[in-house]
N, C-alpha and C positions, 0 to 999 in steps of 0.2 A: 619761480619756482613757486606754487602755492604750496604752505607748510602747514602742517596740522600742531594743534597747540594743546596741552591736557587736556583742556576744556573742553575741545572736539571730540578725543577720546574718550574721555570718560563718560564709564557707564551704570547706567540709572539704579541709585543702590549700591553700587559695587564697585567703584571709586576705577580705578584701570584694569586694565588687560593684564592677565598674570603668563610671562612668560616662562613659566615653568611651576612645578608642585613644588611646596618645600619635600626636605627628605628625610627631616626627624622629627615630622608631626605625622598623625593623618589629618588629609583633608576634608573641611568642609564645603557645607553648601556653597558658600562662596569663592570660595578657592574655585571650583569644580566649573561654576559659572565664568568666572572670572578667564578660566584658560582656555573655557571650549569658544568662550566671544574671543577671545585673543587669534582662533583659529580664521575667523570674519565670516562664518555662515553657520546655521546650526542645519548644519546637513549630518545625515547619516554616516557616512567617513571621520567626519570630524567628532563626533560622540562617539561612537567606535575607537578613536584614538585619543581620547581623552580620558575613555575609561579604561584600555590598555594601558597608561598612566600613572590612573588611583590603582590598579591590581596591580601594578608592581613598586608600589609604596609601601599595599598592606601587605605584598609579601614580602617583604623587607621588617617588618615588625611584624611575619610570623605569624599573622593570624587569620585565620580560611575565612573564604568570603564565600559570597551566593554563587550561584549561573552568571553570567552575562548576561546572559538572557532577563534575569533580574535586576539586573543592575540597569539595561540599558533601559528598562521597565520606568525607575526609579528618577533617575535620568529625566527623560523626558515626562515626568510629573511635574519632576522641580520644573524645567523648565517651562510647559504647560501655566503654571502657576506666577513664576517672574516675569513672561510674555503679559497677560493677564492684567496686571498691575501696571505694568510701563507701556499698556495703552493707553490708559486714564493717570498714567501720568500728570499733566495738568489739570486735573479734580483737585482742588484743594478742602474738601467734607470734611466733618470731624470724623466719619466713617469711613475716608477713605485715608485719612493718616494712620489710623487704628489699624487702617489692613497694614498699609506699609510698613509700620511697626511689626506687627508680627510677622512680616514675610522678613522684614530686615533678625530678629529673634531666631529665626525657623531657618535660615543662612548661613548666620554663624553660631550653628551647631555644627556636630560631626554627622561630614554623608556617609553613612551609618549601612555598610555592605556586610557587616560580620555574618556568619553562619549560625543559625538557628544554634540556641544553646543546649538543647537538646540532644544535636549530633552529634557525630563519635569524635571530628576531629574537635570540636570544641572541648567537651568533656574532658579528654586528654590533653589540653592545651597548659602549659605549664602556666606559674603560679606568675612569673613578672607577667607574663605577659600578657593573663588576665587584669590585672592590676592597670597596667600599661593602658588595655582599653577604656576598660570604668574611669581612667581619669582622661581619658581622649572624649568623653561621652558627658565629664563633667568640667576642670572647672582646668583642666590641660594645662597642667604644668609639668609634667615632665617630659620629655625629648627624649628621639633613639642617637644613641652612640654614631660617630661618620663613619666607626669602624668598631664590627660586630665580632670579638677576638670568635667566642664560643659559635659562632659558622660557621668561621675559616680555620678555625679547630675541625671541625666537624668535615668541611669539604674535604680538608686535608687525609683525613683517615680514611672517608671513600673511598679517595683517588686512590692510595694506596689499598684498600679491599680490595678494588679492580683489579689492580697490577698483579696483584698475588696470586685471586684467582686466571687471570691470562695465565701466569705462568703455570698456575697446575694444570691447567687444559695442556697448552702448549707439552707439557713433561706427560700426561697421560699418552696425547695422541703418537708422541712420538716413542714411546712402549708400547706403543698398539700394532705399530708400523712394524717395530723391533717382532713383537711376537709374529705377525704376518709372514714374515720374512723366516722366522725361526720355523713356521710351522709347515712353509715350503720347503726347510732343508731337511725336517725330517721323514715328511711326505716322498718327495724326490729322492734317499740315500740308497734305498733300496733298487735302484736304475743302475745299468750300464754307465761308464768311464762317458762314452758318446753322448749319452741325452746328456748326464751331468755339465759336458762339457756345453753341450747346447744352449741348456738351460741358463748359465751362468751370463752366457754371453745376453741374453733376451734380458737376465735380472732385471738389468740398470733402465730400462724401457718400464717394465712394467710393474717397478716398484710398487710405486706411487699407486696404480691399479688396485694393487692387492694388498696396499694400505688403507685404500679404499672398502673394498672389499669386507675385511677385516674388520673393519670399525661398523659398515654398518651391518653387521652379521648379526652385533648382540641388541642396535637398536630395535627396538619394538616396534612392529608395526601398526597402520590406524584402520577401522573396519570399514571396508569400503563400500559404498550405498550405490551397489549399480540401479539401472534405468527400470527395471523389474520391479526390484524391491520399492522404489519411491511409486510408482504405479499401484503395488498392492495395497501402500500405506492410506494414497489416493484413494483408495478405490474401498477400504473401511473406515474410508472419512476421518482419519487418524492425523489428529493436531499434532505440529510437532515439537510441542512440549511432551505427549504422549509420545511419539516416534524415539524420542531422546530416553526417555525409560528403557523404552523395547533395546535400540541398540545398545546404551548403555550396558545391561544388562548380560545383552549376546556378546559385546566386546571385552565382558568382565570373566565372561564363561571359555573363552578363547586366546584370554591373554593378550586379547589389541587392546591399542587407546582409542576411547572412544572419542567423539566429536559434541560438541558443544548445541545447543538449542540452536541459533544463532545459526552456526556453518551449517546445521540437515537442514534451515529452514531457505537459505543463499542457496542447499546445493537442490531443494526440493523443485526451487523458482527456475535453475539453470535447466533440470530437466524436463518438466512440464513446457518450458518456452519449445527446446528442441526439439519434441512429441509433438507439440502444436507447428510447428514447420513441417516438421518429416510427415505430419498428414494431408496437409494443404499440401504439398509439394507434388505427393504422390495421388490425391485424388486431380490435381489438374493434369496429371500425367495422363490420365484416366478418361477423362476430358476430351481431350486433344488429338490421342489416339483414337479411339472413336467416333471424331467430330460431334457428337452429342448437344442437342438442344434440349433445354433446362429449363423445366417448369418449378417458376419461383413459391412457396409454401411459407406462410406466416401467422403466427395467431398467438396473442395477448395471452397470459397470465400471470394472475396475482398470490405470489411465492414470497416466502419465508426467508426475510433479509438477518441479516446482523443482528443483536441486544437495543443497536442503540437506533437502528435501521424498522425495526417491527414488521410491515410486507413491503414487499417491493413490485412494483410492475414491469414483467422480463415479457421480451417479444422471444416467441421461438421460430427460426428462421433455418428452411429445409427446402431442399432441391433436387428433384427426382428428375430421369431422363428416360422417354422407350430403349434410351442404346443403353443403359446403365441398367444394374441391379442396384435395386434396394434404393434406398434413401440415404442421401446424404446432409450433417446434420453439419451450420456454416457458423452458428452461434448464436444465445440467450443473452443478447445486450439486454442491462436495465433501463428503460423509459424515464427522463426527467417529467416528463408529460407523458396523457390522453390522445392526444390529439392525433389530427392526420398527420400535421409536417411530423410531428416527432418520429411516428411510423415510417413514413416513406424517406425520412433521411437516415437515419439505423438503417431498413434495408439496404436501402444505397450505400451509407460503408459501409455495409457488409462484404456486399457483394465485387464492391470496386477492390476490394482488400485481397479477394479469392481472384479479383481479376476475371470476372465471369458476368460484364456489363455488357460484351456483345454475344455472348451464349446465350441471355435468357431471351428463349421466347415466348413464354406466358407464364401467368399469373394465379395460384389458386387460393382462394380467400374464401373466407365466412359473411354471408348476407349480411351484415348489419353495415347501416348508414355509415359510418367512417371509413368503410371499405369501397363501399357501390353510389360513392356521391361523384354525382355530374360532376360537379367545379371542384370542389377542396377536397372528393375519398381518396384515400391514399392510394391504388389504383389508375384516379387521375393524375396526382402528383408523380410517379415512378414514370408513367409516361412520358413527361414533362423532362422528370431529372433525366431518362435515357434519352429522348429525343427519337423515340419512336412508338406505335404504336403494338400494343401487344396482345395477345390472344389473352382475353379475359374467362376465369372457369373460378363460375362458382363452387365452391363445396357442396359435392349430393349430401354429404350428411347433413347439413347446412337446410339445404337445399327440402329436403324430409322435413327437415324440424319445423317447417312455414308450410308444410300441406296437414302436421302433424296440428300445427297452432289452430290453425283455421277452422279443422276438424273437431278438438277440444271445443274452439269457441262459439260453432254453431250445435254441439250438444251441453255443454254446462255456460254458457254465457260468456261474458266479455270482464265478468264479477269475482275478482279471487281476492283472499284472504291476503295477501301480500306474493310473497316471493315461489313460497313453497304453499302444494296444493294438497289440502289436509285428507280426502280421498284418499289419493296416491301416498302419502308419508300412513298414516294408519295401513295398507295394502305393506307400504316395505315393514314397518313393525312387525305386523303380523303374521310376516312371512316364515318364518322358522317353527310357528304353530300348526301353520295349515299342511293338513293329509294329503299330498300330491298324488300316491300313488293314486287312487280313485278320483281325478280330476275327471269332468267331462267338458264338451264342450256346450256354451250358451244353444237351447235350444228357445228363442226369442219369435213368436209367429211375426212381430212386426219387421222385424228384418228378411222376412221374403216382397215389401214394397221397395228393397232396396237396389235387390237383382237387375234389372234395366239400368237404374246407372252405375253397380259397378261395372257393367257388362263395354256400357260406352267410357268410365271413366278407364279401363283398359285398353280401351280399344288407341284413345287417344296417347297414348306414352306410349303403345308398341309402336307407334307411329311415328313418335317423336313430336318434339316443336312444328310449330302449323301455324299461321295465323291467327288471329284470336274467333273464337265463333261461339258461339253458347253449344255447350254439352250436350247439358240437365235439359231436356225438354220439358215442359210444362205438361 
């Protein structure tokens, strides 16, 4: 059987792998890498195991350390530098030799994971521990004792203190139970002998219940946040921190225990989820009860997001039905992009979440190319995703907009000075100063030439959609 020699297991610049970290000195970068490669690979689990060992050594020295994620990042950086030099170890140029020497000097220094000097834990660190840390960062002559007598004494005192606290609580509980029985006897002393006998026979079985009631009677209650209170806080856009201040003031006034900000946040999230699930279930039942066919509406809107997001493109998704009163807002999801595929995917995801994919019979949309495209429009994509044709209902508001746009272009021409028409902007600005009580209808004699055009247009609109034909005759 093949046997590995020390030469085969020797690590580049590190000698042999390390079976265990020393418990009397803080580990150097070389010690950490040797311990890591002793595990066999540079995997995340192995790095985590080595970090746990390193932290235990630092805890034994009573020196606070940075968070584990910072230690992990420091170790990954060190491994990266080592791997770079290891991959080019066959080079023997002067620059490579200098780089290897610098890396060896860096590895020989302390793998420093101490907390910042300005942190409260480091400020209150004992002087002898500070001296030990300074020595480990420099000459590394000091070592830790194998038996820390001071720590053992502290642990012993801690156990004694906990035992005394436990005995005190047991004594208080026994006294509370005794007071509860005495109160029961005093309140029942005016009863008849028969009642006293019956209460005595049942006192053994109910003594624990009376003791619990007596103990809980003096315990303060916590302020309860109901669903209505949480909904009111959401309605006025009250943050969890702001709600904490309000609820704390109410609890203090009523002599109740207050809840923390994180508890309020978690409670509000739970109540929101319950409210949303109840709303979904209630509307599903209404749709099933009336066997309703739904018309799906959607429209995009650029809305303010969080401070880091700026503005976010959101898609309002609504359903209506001739069988139901009003409309129902299903969702207002954020769009990753303004493409037709993104809109169709969000709409499909929403209706499948509500389980309305078999109830949708029509689509109501604005008349933009992203919706009405023949091959890649949102309507076409939705029909493909649902696997059936749907009734396309162009929104009348946007249809009338197209008519107004055509009339505007015929009157003012195609050229405008940007997205805002200055004529309308000035009219909007001057509107508060206009005398509206004495307003009169414009009597322009040129409008008389358009009577025939108006008549034929109204007749065509009254008849509804017909085949294309020339309405206005020359």
